[in-house]
C-alpha positions in Angstrom: 152.6 2.8 -36.4 155.6 1.3 -34.7 155.6 1.0 -30.9 159.1 1.1 -29.7 159.2 -1.0 -26.5 162.7 -2.2 -25.8 161.7 -3.5 -22.4 160.5 -7.1 -23.2 158.1 -7.1 -20.2 156.5 -3.9 -21.3 156.2 -5.2 -24.8 154.5 -8.4 -23.7 152.1 -6.5 -21.4 151.2 -4.1 -24.2 150.7 -7.1 -26.6 148.2 -8.6 -24.1 146.4 -5.3 -23.6 146.0 -4.8 -27.4 144.4 -8.2 -27.7 141.7 -7.3 -25.1 141.1 -3.6 -25.5 138.5 -2.5 -26.2 136.5 -5.2 -24.4 134.5 -5.9 -27.6 137.5 -6.0 -29.9 141.2 -5.7 -30.3 143.9 -3.6 -32.0 145.6 -5.6 -34.7 149.3 -5.8 -34.0 152.3 -8.0 -34.4 156.1 -7.8 -34.5 157.8 -6.4 -37.6 159.2 -9.8 -38.4 155.7 -11.4 -38.7 154.6 -12.3 -42.2 151.4 -10.2 -41.6 153.4 -7.1 -40.6 152.9 -5.4 -44.0 149.1 -5.6 -43.5 149.1 -4.8 -39.8 148.5 -1.2 -38.6 150.4 -1.5 -35.3 153.8 -3.1 -34.9 155.5 -3.7 -31.5 159.3 -3.9 -31.5 162.4 -3.6 -29.3 164.1 -2.1 -32.4 163.0 1.2 -33.8 164.1 0.4 -37.4 161.2 -0.4 -39.6 161.0 0.4 -43.3 158.3 2.8 -44.5 156.4 3.2 -41.2 155.6 6.9 -40.7 154.8 7.0 -37.0 156.9 6.0 -34.0 155.5 5.7 -30.5 158.3 5.7 -28.0 157.7 3.8 -24.8 161.4 3.9 -23.7 163.0 6.3 -21.2 165.7 6.8 -23.8 165.6 8.6 -27.1 165.0 6.0 -29.9 168.2 5.6 -32.0 166.6 6.1 -35.4 163.8 8.5 -34.5 164.7 10.9 -37.3 163.7 8.4 -40.0 160.1 8.6 -39.0 157.6 11.4 -40.1 156.2 11.7 -36.6 157.4 10.7 -33.1 154.9 10.3 -30.2 155.8 10.1 -26.6 153.7 9.4 -23.5 155.1 10.8 -20.3 153.9 9.7 -16.9 153.0 12.1 -14.1 155.8 10.8 -11.8 159.0 12.8 -11.6 161.0 9.7 -12.5 159.2 9.7 -15.9 159.4 13.4 -16.4 163.1 14.0 -16.1 164.1 11.6 -18.9 161.3 13.1 -21.0 162.7 16.6 -20.4 166.1 15.3 -21.6 164.6 13.9 -24.8 162.6 17.1 -25.3 165.8 19.1 -25.1 167.5 16.8 -27.6 164.7 17.0 -30.1 164.6 20.9 -29.8 168.4 21.1 -30.2 168.1 19.2 -33.5 165.5 21.7 -34.7 162.4 19.6 -34.5 159.1 21.4 -33.8 157.9 19.9 -30.5 154.3 20.1 -29.5 153.3 19.0 -26.1 149.9 18.3 -24.6 149.4 18.1 -20.8 146.4 15.9 -20.6 146.2 16.3 -16.8 145.9 20.0 -17.2 143.8 19.9 -20.3 141.2 17.5 -18.8 141.4 18.9 -15.3 
């Protein structure tokens, strides 16, 4: 999986979290430029171009430039309206391009 995090502060925070979560382990990850990248399940990058990675997790408010080159695109949308409006715009773009979009409202589903 490639985690698209063009905000360097967010990418650094995510890097720290993945080293300490869960408390008894960590999620192996590195940047795509690292020599261990071919053997690492999670890559974090400010660029969404990565050869032969099937899943892209978008942590940007914008649509990733090369999202169509991935088999799957995942997005996490916050509950705040400031997060939801850009997500709605991305949703409309994906739908207009003919992608089958499946959404899961975790707040509703777990409420």
